[in-house]
C-alpha positions in Angstrom: 157.3 106.1 16.8 155.8 108.9 14.7 156.6 108.9 10.9 159.5 111.3 9.9 159.6 110.8 6.1 157.7 113.6 4.3 157.9 115.9 7.2 160.2 118.8 8.2 163.5 117.5 9.6 163.8 118.0 13.3 165.9 121.0 13.9 169.4 120.4 15.5 172.6 122.2 16.5 175.7 120.2 17.4 179.3 120.6 18.0 181.6 118.8 15.6 185.1 117.5 15.1 186.1 118.4 11.6 187.5 115.7 9.3 190.9 117.3 9.3 191.4 116.1 12.9 192.5 119.5 14.1 189.6 121.8 14.4 186.2 121.9 15.9 183.0 123.5 14.5 179.3 123.6 14.9 176.5 122.5 12.5 172.7 123.0 12.5 170.0 122.1 10.1 170.3 125.7 8.8 173.9 125.0 7.8 172.6 122.7 5.0 169.7 124.8 3.9 169.5 124.8 0.0 171.5 121.5 -0.2 170.7 117.8 0.1 172.0 116.3 3.4 172.9 112.8 4.0 173.0 112.5 7.8 173.8 109.1 9.4 173.9 108.1 13.0 176.2 105.4 14.4 176.5 103.9 17.9 180.0 104.7 19.2 183.5 105.8 18.3 186.3 103.2 18.7 184.1 100.4 17.6 184.4 97.8 14.8 181.7 98.4 12.1 181.5 102.1 12.5 184.9 103.0 11.0 184.2 100.9 7.9 181.0 102.9 7.3 182.6 106.3 8.0 185.6 105.6 5.8 183.3 104.3 3.0 181.2 107.6 3.1 184.4 109.7 3.1 185.9 107.8 0.1 182.6 108.6 -1.9 182.3 112.1 -0.6 183.1 113.7 -4.0 180.2 111.8 -5.5 177.8 113.2 -2.9 179.2 116.7 -3.5 178.7 116.3 -7.3 175.1 115.4 -6.5 174.7 118.6 -4.6 174.7 116.8 -1.2 176.7 117.1 2.0 177.4 114.3 4.5 177.3 114.5 8.3 178.0 111.6 10.7 176.5 111.8 14.2 177.0 109.8 17.5 176.4 110.4 21.1 180.1 110.7 21.8 181.8 114.1 22.4 183.5 116.1 19.8 186.8 115.4 21.7 186.2 111.7 21.3 185.5 112.1 17.6 188.7 114.2 17.2 190.8 111.5 19.0 189.3 108.8 16.7 190.0 110.8 13.6 193.7 111.2 14.8 194.1 107.5 15.9 196.0 105.5 13.3 193.7 103.4 11.2 195.8 100.3 12.0 194.8 100.9 15.6 191.1 101.3 14.9 191.0 105.0 14.0 189.0 106.4 11.1 191.8 108.7 9.8 191.1 112.0 8.1 187.6 112.6 6.8 186.0 114.7 4.1 183.1 115.7 6.5 182.6 116.4 10.1 181.4 114.1 12.9 178.8 115.8 15.1 178.4 115.2 18.8 175.0 114.5 20.1 176.2 114.4 23.7 172.7 115.4 25.1 171.2 112.6 22.9 168.4 115.0 21.9 169.1 114.8 18.2 169.1 111.0 18.2 165.9 111.0 20.2 164.3 113.5 17.8 165.2 111.4 14.8 163.9 108.2 16.6 167.2 106.3 16.7 168.2 106.5 20.3 168.4 103.3 22.4 167.4 105.1 25.7 168.7 102.3 28.1 172.1 102.3 26.4 172.4 106.0 25.6 173.6 105.3 22.0 172.1 105.6 18.6 171.0 102.8 16.2 172.3 103.0 12.7 170.0 105.5 11.2 170.3 107.3 7.9 168.3 110.3 6.8 168.3 112.1 3.4 167.0 115.6 3.9 166.1 117.7 0.8 167.2 121.4 0.2 163.9 122.6 1.8 164.6 120.6 5.0 162.0 117.8 4.3 163.1 114.2 5.3 162.8 112.2 2.0 164.4 108.9 3.1 165.0 107.1 6.4 166.5 103.7 7.2 167.1 102.5 10.7 168.6 99.1 11.6 170.5 97.1 14.0 173.9 98.0 15.3 175.8 95.0 13.8 175.2 95.6 10.1 176.9 98.4 8.1 175.2 100.4 5.5 175.8 100.5 1.7 177.3 103.8 0.6 176.5 102.9 -3.1 172.8 102.3 -2.1 172.7 105.6 -0.3 174.0 107.4 -3.5 171.5 105.4 -5.6 168.6 106.6 -3.5 169.8 110.2 -3.4 170.0 110.2 -7.2 166.5 108.6 -7.4 165.0 111.2 -5.0 166.6 114.0 -7.1 165.3 112.5 -10.4 161.8 113.6 -9.5 159.9 110.7 -11.0 158.9 107.1 -10.4 162.1 105.1 -10.2 161.8 101.2 -10.4 163.8 98.7 -8.4 167.5 99.0 -8.7 167.1 102.2 -10.8 170.3 104.1 -11.6 170.8 107.6 -13.2 170.4 107.5 -16.9 168.0 104.5 -16.9 164.3 104.8 -17.8 161.9 105.8 -15.2 158.3 104.6 -14.9 
């Protein structure tokens, strides 16, 4: 697969289920122009690991906003499936109301463009991309379906990228840079 970090983010346009569970919308890369974007792909709605991640990012959403970033979740399910999942009670496996939209990559083109599509299954790996305000991918991590991501690590990396210098291992805002 071709390297994506340091290059212009692949353009996209997708329908979304808004986090309120009532409305639908549309997003594109241009929607986030001038802001940092944390975009993460997950395999499927109504699964086991995914709701823990999505709820985790929603709980920390204000911290992303304070850092000048927005959050977008993406899977290959439809926006209608996303909406049903948002509205399903959390005790029954739903994700509940969210602070950001879930985008539908029903055509699988966005997952393919970002290098996370498992072609034979038609679902996305767990891929996370941090895109800067100019539309350049600054961070990418892709891994197996069974392991959830760390929201705190995503925030740490976002802050490190924004710091504009050399950040040593486990660096956090306010600490000395190299």
